[in-house]
Phi, psi and omega in degrees: 000314182296317178298321179297320179293317179301308181292320182297315180295317181296312183291323179295317179296319178292324183295330180271009175088015180287135176304149187304318182300315179290326177298322178294321178295318178298320178298318177298318179297318180299318178294322178296318178297318181297323182273004180056043182221039182293125180210110181301331180295319178298318179300311183293316182298315180291328177296317179291315181295334181300326181259356184271071184220126177299321182299323182291350174298340178297328185299304181297326182287323176292322176297317179297317179300318179297317178298317181296319181298321181289319182279327188272005174093357180292317181297317181297322180291329175296317178297321179299321178297313180298320178298318181294328185278315188230008183296342186269350183274164179298130185071021188302324182295329175294317178294325175301315181299320182290314179298316180297323179298316181293316182293318179293327178300327179280000180252317191247316183083006181245116182296318182295316180297315181294316181296319179296315181295314182293322179295316180296323184276318192256330184300315177299322180294318181292320179293317179296327180287345178111000178288148177302128187295319181295317180294320179296315178296321178298320178295317180296322177294314181294326177289328181298330185281001173289337184304318180285355184261315179274134180293149002280136186236124177294324178300317178295323178298312182294316179296317181300320178292314183292326185259357183057049179242145181303120180289325177299315178296321177297315179303309184292328180286341183274351186297303184292314177304322178297319178292325177294322175298318175298322177296323177296320177294320180301312181296320181293317178296319178301316182294319184283330187259001187293337181264000180288138178250064182257127178300139181256147178290160179294154178296137176291144177289162178301325179295320179293320179297315179297322178296316179297320179294319181294318180295329184261005185303317181297322178291318182291339180288335186300307179299328178296314180300315183294311184293318178295318179298319178290317184298321184258012174070024179292321177212162178279168176304323179295315178294327177297323179296319178295317177302315181299316182293314181294317180297314180298320179295319179297313182295317184292327185261326185259317184275300181277333178055042180254357181247122179269168182301317180298324179289327179299316180298315180298318180297315179296320180295316179299315179296322180294320179297313180295321178298318181301317180298312183295316183292325176294321176300313180299315181298315180294324182293328181293329175299311178296319181299318179299315183285332174299319179292315180298321181281358178060034177295321177303319179295324177292324177294322176300319179295317180296324182266012182305323179300337181262353189295335181280351181227108185298323181294314179296322178296316179296320178298316180298317180294318180297321178295319177299314181294322176302316181295317179294323182296339178286340185244352187221148179287169188296309185299309178297327178297315178300314186290328181279315187276333184302309180294340179277319188271332184300319176299325177295315181298316180293322179295329180275355179078023180275138178300121182299327179291316176301313178298317182300319179297312180295322179298316180289321176303313181298316178294325178295316178296330177300340178290346178242009177269124179291158006269346188278326186347100183298317181292323176302313179297323179296312181296318179297319180292312181293321181277358181053054180233164174283149182301319183291332176294312180296320179299316179300317180286337184277334190306313180300323180287324177295316179296324177296320179291320176296320178299317178295322179299313180290333173297321177291329176294318182286331182233079182305329179302339176301334178257312190289322182293308177298326180298316178294323181295313180295323182282348178075000000 
């Protein structure tokens, strides 16, 4: 009954077009009425406490760093490096998109920002070279969702806060899975483009490659600084976000000198707007999370999933299918905030490593950003590329299935995540 009220209130609020944050508040109120414990003070206190977290300060700073990188020339130089390295091979621009997606993911952590930057830079080049526009846009969308998987990841920050799991461990555990997702895209692009008869540009000379590497050195140093700092405990994930933002601002204004004063103001305003949306979502979700706990919904979920509790692999498959279904109708951040307090007790009861679960959970939610009809990244690519949504969806489907296949491979073989995670964590 309680689960039905929770889902009914949430879906009904969403069905009438209510924003997710307000829908979460309505869901919390519905649960309070059901439990005969309606108290506006509890609602207000949990709403304030939801955003009152030092760890969540990482979100605005990582968003700011991503905005600065796109405007300040760091993203473009990353693309130039990929072009110099593989632009000359058959289907080279596709491989450029994949390499650039992985490198940009290690800079910003925002799927929408990365997808927008790559689409603006590479889609015209790929179309002009003769590649199918829908397939090219689909690859760029699928590549953009690597950003929440490879650190620094805003998704990991939000999940870590909601699940009380070490964000540093999540960051380090996401490195190899993110690269494996990139490998799945690489294999899929090779398979789809192997019959194309598109002339390829000449190989760049060693001098050109070195020049591209030299020009992008400042941009490429950022992920190294963040990962080394986290690995050796120099700074926390929140402090790493501040380092990323300050470093990106310094490089964009002093080294590359591509960002003017007027642009700095615009970049800060854009980052602040996105931060406001995310933080209100987090605050509203804590109200629901508190009442989900009070209503003992996690214990009811454990009971419902009891047939799978004896087999961790089957349980993970069942959870992943559930998250896939939710991801088609809901954006990444609200999905994390709604499902984490419900699923974490199930995961802990089954003895599953929370970091391992967190990585798979974020991968699944990231892929949800390109699953129609809601897919935020799909909409971003369609808007920037001036294409119809169904065109981008058609080109994206082979890459989405490849990413889901890689995700389920990690479910079947947990060491793909756990072994590198232990190695990076020392």
